[in-house]
C-alpha positions, 0 to 999 in steps of 0.5 A, a space after each residue: 604386480 598382482 592380477 588386479 594391478 594388471 587388469 586396472 592397467 589394461 583398463 586404463 590403457 584401453 580408456 587412453 587408447 579410446 580417448 587418443 583415437 578421439 583426439 587424433 582423428 584420421 589416424 585411428 586403428 579402429 576400437 581394438 587397435 586404439 585400445 592396443 595403442 593405448 596400452 602400449 602408449 601407457 607403457 611408453 608414457 610411464 617410461 618416457 614422461 618421468 625422464 623428461 620431467 613431466 610427472 603428474 601426481 595422483 592416482 587413476 586420473 593422472 595415470 589416464 592422462 599420462 597414458 593418453 599422452 603416450 597413446 597420442 604420441 604413438 598414434 601420431 608416429 603410426 600415422 606419420 609412417 602410414 602416410 609415408 608408405 
């Protein structure tokens, strides 16, 4: 993995976190928090989605969609635990 790959991955995660914050209203963590959630969500989606058989083929758009799905799932989980406490 090169430095450029890491930077692109961070940008995709940031965009995904921002979009997830717009989709999941009420559970947002602010701009920086949503970007971090997007990056973590991208990792989760990259690991989880292929294992359950959900694979999108094709470049950057597919990576953003996968990362948004992961970030939305993560925001919902965080929101569930925030309400429980």
